[in-house]
Every structure is written in structure tokens, then in C-alpha cells.
C-alpha positions as CSV (number, residue, x, y, z in Angstrom):
1,M,-20.9,2.0,23.3
2,F,-20.0,-0.1,20.1
3,K,-23.5,-1.4,19.9
4,Q,-24.8,2.1,20.1
5,L,-22.5,3.3,17.4
6,Q,-23.5,0.3,15.2
7,T,-27.2,1.4,15.7
8,F,-26.3,4.9,14.9
9,R,-24.6,4.0,11.7
10,A,-27.6,2.0,10.7
11,V,-30.0,4.9,11.4
12,Y,-27.6,7.4,9.6
13,E,-27.5,5.2,6.5
14,T,-31.2,4.3,6.2
15,R,-32.5,7.7,7.5
16,N,-35.3,5.6,9.2
17,F,-35.4,4.2,12.8
18,S,-37.8,1.4,11.6
19,H,-35.6,0.4,8.7
20,A,-32.5,0.5,11.0
21,A,-34.3,-1.8,13.4
22,E,-35.2,-4.3,10.7
23,Q,-31.5,-4.2,9.4
24,L,-30.3,-4.9,12.9
25,F,-32.9,-7.4,13.9
26,I,-33.9,-5.3,17.0
27,S,-37.0,-3.4,18.0
28,Q,-37.7,0.2,16.9
29,P,-38.0,1.3,20.6
30,T,-34.4,-0.2,21.2
31,V,-33.1,1.8,18.3
32,S,-34.7,5.0,19.7
33,T,-33.3,4.3,23.2
34,Q,-29.7,3.6,22.0
35,I,-29.8,6.8,19.9
36,K,-31.1,8.7,22.9
37,Q,-28.3,7.3,25.1
38,L,-25.7,8.3,22.6
39,E,-27.1,11.8,22.4
40,T,-27.0,12.1,26.2
41,E,-23.5,10.8,26.4
42,L,-22.3,13.3,23.7
43,N,-24.6,16.1,24.9
44,T,-25.9,16.9,21.4
45,S,-28.6,16.1,18.9
46,L,-27.6,13.7,16.1
47,F,-30.7,13.8,14.0
48,T,-33.6,16.0,13.1
49,R,-37.0,14.9,11.7
50,N,-37.9,15.7,8.2
51,G,-41.5,14.8,7.8
52,R,-43.2,11.8,9.5
53,Q,-40.7,9.1,8.5
54,E,-37.4,10.3,7.3
55,I,-34.8,11.9,9.5
56,M,-31.8,14.0,8.6
57,P,-28.3,14.0,10.5
58,T,-27.2,17.2,12.1
59,A,-23.8,18.6,11.7
60,S,-22.8,16.7,14.9
61,G,-24.4,13.5,13.4
62,K,-22.3,13.8,10.2
63,L,-19.1,14.3,12.1
64,L,-19.8,11.3,14.4
65,Y,-20.6,9.1,11.4
66,E,-17.2,9.8,9.9
67,Q,-15.5,9.0,13.2
68,A,-17.7,6.0,14.0
69,Q,-16.7,4.3,10.7
70,Q,-13.1,4.2,11.7
71,L,-13.9,3.2,15.3
72,L,-16.1,0.3,14.2
73,E,-13.6,-0.9,11.7
74,T,-10.8,-0.7,14.3
75,W,-12.9,-2.7,16.8
76,A,-13.8,-5.4,14.2
77,A,-10.1,-5.8,13.4
78,T,-9.2,-5.9,17.0
79,K,-11.7,-8.6,17.9
80,T,-10.5,-10.7,15.0
81,A,-6.8,-10.1,16.1
82,V,-7.5,-11.1,19.7
83,Q,-9.6,-14.1,18.7
84,A,-6.7,-15.1,16.4
85,T,-4.3,-15.4,19.5
86,G,-6.0,-18.7,20.5
87,E,-6.6,-20.2,17.1
88,F,-5.9,-19.5,13.5
89,I,-8.7,-17.4,12.0
90,K,-8.9,-16.2,8.4
91,F,-9.8,-12.5,7.8
92,P,-13.0,-11.9,5.8
93,C,-12.6,-10.2,2.4
94,R,-15.8,-9.1,0.7
95,I,-15.4,-8.2,-3.1
96,G,-18.4,-6.8,-5.1
97,A,-18.4,-6.6,-8.8
98,S,-20.8,-5.2,-11.4
99,H,-22.0,-7.8,-13.9
100,T,-19.6,-6.5,-16.7
101,T,-16.5,-6.5,-14.5
102,G,-17.6,-9.8,-13.1
103,S,-17.6,-11.3,-16.5
104,L,-14.3,-9.8,-17.7
105,I,-12.2,-9.2,-14.6
106,L,-13.2,-11.5,-11.8
107,P,-12.1,-14.9,-13.3
108,G,-8.5,-13.7,-13.6
109,L,-8.5,-11.6,-10.4
110,L,-9.8,-14.5,-8.3
111,T,-7.3,-16.9,-9.8
112,T,-4.6,-14.4,-8.7
113,L,-6.1,-14.1,-5.2
114,A,-6.6,-17.9,-4.8
115,P,-3.2,-18.6,-3.1
116,A,-4.2,-16.1,-0.4
117,G,-7.1,-18.4,0.6
118,D,-5.0,-19.8,3.4
119,H,-5.3,-16.3,5.2
120,F,-8.5,-14.8,3.9
121,D,-12.1,-15.9,3.5
122,F,-13.2,-14.4,0.2
123,H,-16.9,-13.5,-0.3
124,V,-17.8,-12.4,-3.9
125,S,-21.1,-10.9,-4.9
126,L,-22.4,-9.4,-8.2
127,A,-24.8,-6.4,-8.4
128,N,-25.1,-3.3,-10.6
129,S,-22.7,-0.3,-10.2
130,A,-25.0,1.8,-8.0
131,E,-25.7,-1.1,-5.6
132,I,-22.0,-1.8,-5.3
133,L,-21.5,1.9,-4.4
134,T,-24.1,1.7,-1.7
135,A,-22.7,-1.5,-0.2
136,M,-19.2,0.1,-0.2
137,S,-20.6,3.2,1.5
138,Q,-22.3,1.1,4.1
139,H,-19.1,-0.9,4.7
140,K,-20.7,-4.1,3.5
141,L,-17.9,-4.6,1.0
142,D,-14.2,-4.1,1.2
143,F,-13.6,-3.7,-2.5
144,G,-15.9,-2.9,-5.4
145,L,-15.4,-3.1,-9.1
146,V,-17.7,-0.9,-11.2
147,E,-17.8,0.6,-14.8
148,K,-19.8,3.7,-14.0
149,P,-18.0,7.0,-13.0
150,L,-19.8,7.4,-9.7
151,V,-19.4,10.0,-7.1
152,T,-17.6,8.4,-4.2
153,D,-17.5,10.2,-0.9
154,H,-15.4,8.5,1.8
155,L,-14.2,6.1,-0.8
156,D,-11.1,6.1,-3.0
157,R,-11.4,5.3,-6.8
158,L,-8.7,3.8,-9.1
159,A,-9.4,4.0,-12.8
160,F,-8.0,1.0,-14.8
161,G,-8.5,-1.0,-17.9
162,H,-10.4,-0.3,-21.1
163,D,-13.8,-1.4,-22.5
164,E,-15.6,-0.8,-25.7
165,L,-19.4,-0.7,-25.8
166,V,-21.0,-1.5,-29.2
167,H,-24.5,-1.5,-30.7
168,A,-25.2,-5.3,-31.3
169,G,-27.7,-7.7,-32.5
170,D,-30.6,-7.7,-35.0
171,F,-30.7,-3.9,-35.9
172,A,-34.2,-4.3,-37.5
173,S,-35.7,-5.9,-34.4
174,P,-38.3,-3.9,-32.5
175,L,-37.0,-5.6,-29.2
176,W,-34.3,-3.8,-27.2
177,L,-32.6,-5.9,-24.4
178,L,-31.8,-3.5,-21.6
179,R,-30.0,-3.7,-18.3
180,E,-31.7,-2.5,-15.2
181,P,-31.8,1.3,-14.6
182,K,-29.0,1.8,-12.2
183,S,-26.5,-0.4,-14.1
184,G,-23.5,1.2,-15.9
185,V,-24.3,-0.3,-19.2
186,R,-27.9,1.2,-18.9
187,H,-26.4,4.6,-18.3
188,Y,-24.6,4.5,-21.8
189,T,-27.8,2.8,-23.5
190,N,-29.9,5.7,-22.3
191,A,-27.5,8.1,-23.9
192,F,-27.4,6.2,-27.1
193,L,-31.2,6.0,-27.4
194,K,-31.6,9.7,-26.7
195,A,-28.8,10.7,-29.2
196,R,-30.5,8.7,-31.9
197,N,-34.0,9.7,-30.9
198,I,-35.0,6.1,-30.6
199,Q,-38.1,5.0,-28.5
200,P,-38.1,1.2,-28.3
201,E,-41.3,-0.5,-29.3
202,H,-40.5,-3.4,-27.0
203,V,-38.1,-3.7,-24.2
204,M,-36.9,-6.6,-22.1
205,V,-35.0,-5.7,-18.9
206,I,-32.4,-8.3,-18.0
207,H,-30.1,-8.1,-14.9
208,S,-27.3,-10.1,-16.7
209,N,-24.8,-9.1,-19.5
210,Q,-24.2,-12.7,-20.3
211,L,-27.8,-13.6,-20.7
212,I,-28.2,-10.5,-23.1
213,A,-25.1,-11.7,-25.0
214,D,-26.6,-15.2,-25.3
215,L,-29.9,-13.8,-26.7
216,L,-28.1,-11.7,-29.2
217,D,-26.2,-14.7,-30.3
218,Q,-29.5,-16.5,-31.0
219,G,-30.6,-13.5,-33.1
220,V,-33.0,-12.1,-30.4
221,G,-33.3,-8.4,-30.2
222,Q,-30.6,-5.6,-30.1
223,S,-28.7,-3.8,-27.3
224,I,-25.7,-1.8,-26.2
225,I,-23.2,-4.1,-24.7
226,S,-19.4,-4.7,-24.0
227,R,-17.7,-6.1,-27.2
228,H,-15.7,-8.5,-25.0
229,V,-18.7,-10.5,-23.8
230,L,-20.1,-11.1,-27.4
231,A,-19.8,-14.1,-29.6
232,P,-17.9,-13.2,-32.7
233,T,-20.9,-14.1,-35.0
234,V,-23.1,-11.4,-33.4
235,P,-23.4,-8.3,-35.7
236,T,-22.0,-5.1,-34.2
237,E,-21.8,-1.4,-34.9
238,Q,-18.8,0.4,-33.7
239,L,-19.7,3.5,-31.7
240,S,-17.9,6.9,-30.9
241,D,-15.2,7.4,-28.3
242,R,-18.0,8.4,-25.8
243,Y,-18.6,4.6,-25.5
244,Q,-15.0,3.8,-24.7
245,R,-15.0,3.5,-20.9
246,K,-12.7,2.8,-17.9
247,F,-13.4,0.5,-15.0
248,F,-13.0,1.6,-11.5
249,L,-11.8,-0.1,-8.2
250,L,-13.5,1.3,-5.1
251,T,-11.7,1.0,-1.8
252,N,-12.3,2.5,1.6
253,T,-10.4,5.7,2.4
254,H,-9.3,4.1,5.7
255,P,-8.7,0.5,4.7
256,S,-8.2,-2.4,7.3
257,V,-4.6,-3.0,7.9
258,E,-5.3,-6.8,7.7
259,L,-6.5,-6.3,4.1
260,A,-3.5,-4.3,2.9
261,P,-1.9,-7.4,1.2
262,V,-5.1,-8.2,-0.7
263,Q,-5.4,-4.5,-1.8
264,Q,-1.9,-4.5,-3.2
265,T,-2.4,-7.7,-5.0
266,I,-5.7,-6.4,-6.5
267,T,-4.3,-3.0,-7.4
268,T,-1.3,-4.6,-9.1
269,Y,-3.4,-7.0,-11.1
270,L,-5.8,-4.3,-12.2
271,Q,-3.1,-1.9,-13.3
272,N,-1.8,-4.6,-15.6
273,W,-5.2,-5.5,-16.9
274,Y,-5.7,-4.4,-20.6
């Protein structure tokens, strides 16, 4: 049953049987068979086809997805607990951070979490805000740190801290250094360019705040970027309050009991972060 639920979750999140099969490293007919078995067991349809490729969940499918998340998390925690009776096993803790929060917040946060390394295996990854949200929604992360005010169904969101975005670099340069489209900084950059009716002559898309900051320090281009990551020698223009922003901690609405101490440590640290 749990394998069927895992397959169902993959199909629900990808909206595609073939993509789910690739994600689970099984064949597409196996995916179809497991979904059919689940529908037979529950005596209901879980998906309807929308065109040749994409499928959409039914009302029953949406309800099952919400319940399956909790069941699968409980099962994973149960397996870990049972395995731990024979030997000491660390619990995995997956933290995802946007590039800005990774630069500003992660070093201090990970230092605070380091003593818990005896009990937890920490896995840290960097991505843009939208990718962090997707990974959280798909239960591939336990905690997410982002700077974009995203809609977060089935996730809790804690606002903390304060950041100031500035216009920085060589203001006469035709080159704009931009973050990728789904990043939090790009969201504000697009607003700035639109407000000033600027259409950049040349752009360079870079998936790293630090690399952009280094280029600005060398006198290359201009950008919208967090003041905190800039060298003091880089020219800056202070912007309006619209470019003052909060950061957000994303957590699952039904967190794992085993991760409660980590969540408390993270929450306490972030609430005291400037």
C-alpha cells in the first residue's frame, strides 16, 4: 500500500504518469497499474485526463493527497524509529535556502545547529525561492528559507528579519546583471525596471548573488541586490520602502516529531536575527 501511495504522490505532483515513472525509477505501465490498484481499493477515480499528456486530480484525489502526505511521513518516521532500536541512527534533516538567505543566514544558522550533528544528518541545498517552495511542497525538504512572499498551501510560513535591496554598480553601464526569473531578487528587479521604464540594452543572467556582487565590485554592470552582500566600495542608490523585505521560514504544516528540536532551534535563531 505504501508503494502505491508513493506512486500516487509522484503522479499527483508531476501530473504525468511518464514523469512520475522517471522520478521513481520504475516503468510507466507499473505506475498505471499501481494507480489502478489504488482506485480499485478505494472504489473511486483519482485522476481525469486533461489532453493527451496532463492529468488532473479528482476531488477524491485531492483528499487522498492530503491524507497520504501524513501517512507517508508517519511511515518514514516509524521505519527510522524501528531501525534505531538495533543501532543508533541519525535522523535526516533537509534544509533548502535561497541564494540570498544562503549568504546572509545559513552560516550563523548552521553554526547554531552544529551541536545537534550527533543526532541529525543535515543536508543543505541552495536554489531560488520558487524551487525551494516546490521542493517543500513535494516533501523533498524539511525547512525552506526564502525571501519571496510566496503562496504556501499546506505549508506554514514564518516572517523574520529584515533586508534592504539597493540599486548598485556602474549606473552608466548598459549591462544589467540579473538573477534568474523565479528568484526573489528578480521579482524586485523586474518591478524596478518597470517603474523606471528601463529596457536593458544588455543583460547577463547569473544564478548567484555572490558572483553578481563580485562583478559589481570589479566595476562590471549594475543590478538590484541586497546591500548586505556588497563590498563597501560599490556605489549604491537607496530605494523606497517597497524594496525593504522580510525573509520567510517555510515548514510543513504537520512536521515530523523527530525534527521538533531542530525546528525549535531554527525558529529561535531566526526570531533573533536582525
